[in-house]
C-alpha positions in Angstrom: -15.8 18.4 -0.6 -13.0 17.3 1.9 -10.1 19.6 2.7 -6.7 18.8 4.0 -4.3 21.2 6.3 -0.6 20.5 6.2 2.0 21.4 8.6 2.9 24.5 6.6 -0.8 25.9 7.6 -1.3 25.1 3.7 -5.0 24.4 2.8 -5.4 21.3 0.2 -8.8 21.1 -1.5 -10.1 18.2 -3.0 -10.6 18.6 -6.8 -14.4 18.2 -7.5 -14.7 14.3 -8.4 -17.7 14.7 -10.6 -17.0 17.7 -12.4 -13.5 19.0 -12.8 -11.4 16.0 -14.6 -12.3 13.0 -16.8 -11.8 9.5 -16.3 -8.7 9.6 -18.4 -6.9 12.0 -16.3 -7.5 10.0 -13.1 -6.2 7.1 -14.7 -3.1 8.8 -16.1 -2.6 10.0 -12.6 -3.0 6.7 -11.1 -0.9 5.0 -13.4 1.9 7.3 -12.8 1.8 6.7 -8.7 0.9 3.2 -8.6 4.5 1.9 -8.4 5.1 4.5 -5.7 2.0 3.4 -3.8 2.8 -0.1 -4.2 6.6 -0.8 -4.7 6.3 -4.4 -5.0 4.4 -4.3 -8.3 4.9 -3.3 -12.0 1.9 -1.4 -13.5 1.0 -1.4 -17.4 -1.8 -0.5 -19.4 -4.3 -3.4 -19.8 -7.0 -2.5 -22.6 -7.3 -6.0 -24.0 -10.7 -7.2 -24.5 -11.5 -10.0 -21.8 -14.3 -12.6 -22.6 -16.6 -14.1 -20.0 -16.3 -17.8 -20.3 -20.1 -18.5 -19.8 -22.2 -15.4 -21.2 -19.3 -14.1 -24.0 -19.6 -10.9 -22.9 -16.4 -8.6 -23.5 -14.9 -5.7 -21.5 -11.5 -4.0 -21.5 -10.2 -3.0 -18.3 -7.6 0.2 -17.6 -4.6 -1.1 -15.8 -2.9 -4.3 -14.5 0.0 -4.9 -12.2 2.3 -7.8 -11.7 4.1 -8.5 -8.3 7.8 -8.5 -8.8 8.3 -12.3 -7.7 5.6 -13.1 -10.1 3.4 -14.6 -7.1 0.4 -12.5 -8.1 -1.5 -10.1 -10.6 -4.0 -7.8 -10.8 -6.8 -6.5 -13.2 -7.5 -3.0 -12.2 -10.8 -0.8 -13.3 -10.6 3.0 -12.9 -13.9 4.7 -12.4 -15.3 8.1 -11.7 -17.7 7.8 -8.7 -20.8 9.3 -10.9 -20.7 6.1 -13.1 -23.5 3.5 -12.8 -22.7 1.1 -10.3 -24.5 -1.8 -12.3 -22.0 -0.9 -15.3 -19.0 -1.6 -12.8 -20.5 -4.8 -11.6 -21.1 -6.1 -15.1 -17.4 -5.3 -16.1 -16.0 -6.9 -12.6 -18.3 -9.9 -13.4 -16.3 -10.6 -16.9 -13.0 -10.0 -15.4 -13.8 -12.5 -12.7 -15.2 -15.1 -15.2 -12.5 -15.0 -17.8 -9.7 -17.3 -18.6 -6.3 -15.8 -19.0 -4.5 -17.4 -21.8 -0.9 -17.0 -23.2 -2.5 -14.2 -25.6 -2.9 -11.8 -22.6 0.8 -12.6 -21.4 1.7 -11.7 -24.9 -0.2 -8.7 -24.7 1.2 -7.5 -21.4 4.6 -8.4 -22.6 4.3 -6.0 -25.7 3.2 -3.3 -23.0 6.2 -3.8 -20.7 9.2 -5.7 -22.0 11.1 -5.6 -18.8 8.9 -8.7 -17.6 10.7 -12.1 -17.5 8.8 -13.6 -20.4 8.8 -17.3 -19.0 7.8 -16.4 -15.5 5.2 -13.9 -16.8 3.6 -16.8 -19.2 3.6 -18.9 -16.1 1.8 -16.7 -14.0 -0.8 -15.4 -16.4 -2.1 -19.1 -17.4 -1.6 -20.5 -14.1 -3.3 -17.9 -11.9 -6.7 -15.9 -12.0 -5.9 -12.4 -11.5 -7.1 -10.5 -8.3 -9.1 -7.5 -9.0 -9.4 -4.1 -7.9 -11.6 -1.3 -8.6 -10.0 2.2 -8.0 -12.7 5.1 -7.6 -12.4 8.7 -6.8 -14.9 9.0 -4.2 -16.2 7.0 -1.5 -18.9 4.3 -2.5 -20.1 2.6 0.3 -23.1 1.1 -1.5 -20.5 -0.6 -4.1 -18.2 -2.2 -1.4 -20.8 -5.1 -0.6 -21.5 -5.9 -4.1 -18.0 -6.0 -5.5 -17.0 -8.4 -2.5 -19.0 -10.9 -4.0 -16.8 -11.0 -6.9 -13.9 -10.7 -4.4 -12.9 -7.4 -5.7 -11.1 -4.6 -3.7 -12.5 -1.1 -3.7 -9.8 1.3 -3.4 -10.6 5.1 -3.0 -8.1 7.7 -4.7 -8.6 11.3 -4.2 -6.8 14.1 -5.7 -6.2 17.7 -3.6 -4.6 20.7 -4.6 -3.2 23.7 -2.9 -3.1 27.4 -3.6 0.3 26.9 -5.5 -1.1 23.8 -7.5 1.0 21.3 -5.5 -0.9 18.1 -5.7 -1.6 15.4 -2.6 -3.2 12.3 -3.2 -5.2 10.1 -0.5 -6.1 6.5 -0.8 -8.4 4.6 1.4 -10.6 1.4 1.4 -9.0 -2.1 0.4 -6.0 -2.5 -1.6 -2.7 -4.4 -1.6 -0.5 -3.9 1.6 1.2 -0.5 1.4 4.8 -0.7 2.8 5.7 2.2 5.2 8.8 3.1 6.6 7.3 3.9 10.1 4.1 3.0 12.4 2.4 4.4 15.4 2.6 2.6 18.6 1.0 2.8 22.0 2.7 2.1 25.3 0.5 0.1 27.4 0.9 1.0 30.9 -0.8 -2.1 32.1 2.2 -3.9 30.1 5.4 -1.9 31.6 7.6 -3.7 28.8 5.6 -3.6 25.9 4.3 -1.2 23.1 1.1 -2.1 21.0 1.8 -1.8 17.2 -1.3 0.1 15.7 -0.5 -0.9 12.0 -1.0 -4.6 12.2 0.6 -5.0 8.5 3.9 -3.1 9.4 5.9 -5.9 10.9 4.5 -8.5 8.3 5.8 -6.3 5.8 9.4 -6.8 6.9 8.9 -10.7 7.5 8.6 -10.4 11.2 6.4 -13.0 12.5 4.9 -13.7 15.9 7.5 -15.0 18.5 10.5 -13.4 16.4 13.1 -11.2 18.0 14.5 -8.0 16.4 17.0 -5.3 17.6 15.6 -1.9 18.0 17.6 1.4 18.8 16.0 3.9 21.2 18.0 6.9 21.9 21.3 5.6 20.7 21.2 2.4 22.5 20.1 -1.1 21.1 17.4 -3.3 22.8 15.9 -6.6 22.0 12.2 -6.9 21.2 9.8 -9.8 20.7 6.9 -9.9 18.8 3.8 -11.2 20.7 0.3 -11.6 19.1 -2.8 -11.7 21.3 -5.7 -12.5 18.7 -5.6 -9.4 16.4 -3.5 -7.3 18.6 0.2 -7.2 18.1 2.7 -6.4 20.6 6.4 -5.6 20.9 7.9 -6.8 24.3 11.3 -5.5 25.5 13.4 -8.2 26.6 15.5 -5.6 29.0 14.8 -5.6 32.6 15.0 -2.1 32.3 12.9 -1.2 29.1 13.4 2.3 27.9 9.9 3.5 27.9 8.8 6.6 29.4 6.0 6.0 31.8 4.7 9.7 31.3 4.5 9.0 27.3 1.8 6.9 25.8 2.8 7.6 21.9 5.8 6.1 20.0 6.9 5.8 16.5 8.8 2.7 15.1 10.9 3.9 12.2 12.6 1.6 9.7 15.5 2.8 8.0 16.6 0.7 4.9 20.3 0.0 4.1 21.8 2.7 2.0 19.3 5.2 2.8 21.0 8.6 3.0 20.5 10.4 6.5 21.0 13.9 7.6 24.6 14.6 8.9 23.2 16.8 11.7 20.8 14.2 13.2 22.2 13.4 16.7 20.7 9.9 16.6 22.9 9.3 13.5 26.0 10.5 15.4 25.1 8.2 18.5 24.9 5.1 15.9 28.1 6.1 14.5 26.6 6.5 11.0 27.8 9.2 8.7 26.1 9.2 5.3 24.3 5.9 5.1 23.3 3.0 7.1 25.2 -0.2 6.3 22.3 -2.4 7.5 18.6 -2.3 7.9 17.8 -0.7 11.2 14.6 0.0 13.5 14.5 3.0 15.6 12.0 3.8 18.5 11.1 7.4 18.9 8.7 9.2 21.1 6.1 10.8 19.1 
């Protein structure tokens, strides 16, 4: 089993995925944290029997989630890695080939009445769901077969330390996760540019190729332009004297959202004239 060492020199040991807990324990944990992991989605239990439109086979999923703008939804199957792949694929085949109706929308609304019923009805009856299997251990032999059903495979692992503090790790394929920082690499052959190592980061904040943004570095504001080169994404400084250190190759790009509390003692915030909170969304470069 894998282990994790944190900055406090505390070891986290993975809970034995095949012996220590039940599928219901895993499902309950995932449901509790899914909206933290995917804050654009609302999560609900989805135990309704779904019917394969060709074979008539029936199967119930575990969870579902709907994007806050009602643009997409997911049917989610939670599995222990020790379960049979054939059983998982049979369920996913049913989920891929069922036809959503207003009955499904009604069921979901009973689970979570904070949905807009009209928008919920329209989404469910007009769009097939995305599919995702969440499993508690790496299953490379499942991935290829699930891909045939256009189904994502997400790995969710649970760790505990000596004081019973939990740590959760996700891997695999899943909806984009919004993070407030990303790692960057200073490309020395491009003296005015940094390479963005998390390709989803700028997309998540609607910054597209060719767009210019304002980024603070050591208290001073600089304009940077996103420039894509195939799959590689760069930020190029518009200043004739970019603030990059030729002796340092690693940087972090942090995103501070408006109204986010900040520590009063932080020198950067004093330079920006910020006391208790930002009054606008702010990007900040820092050496890593």
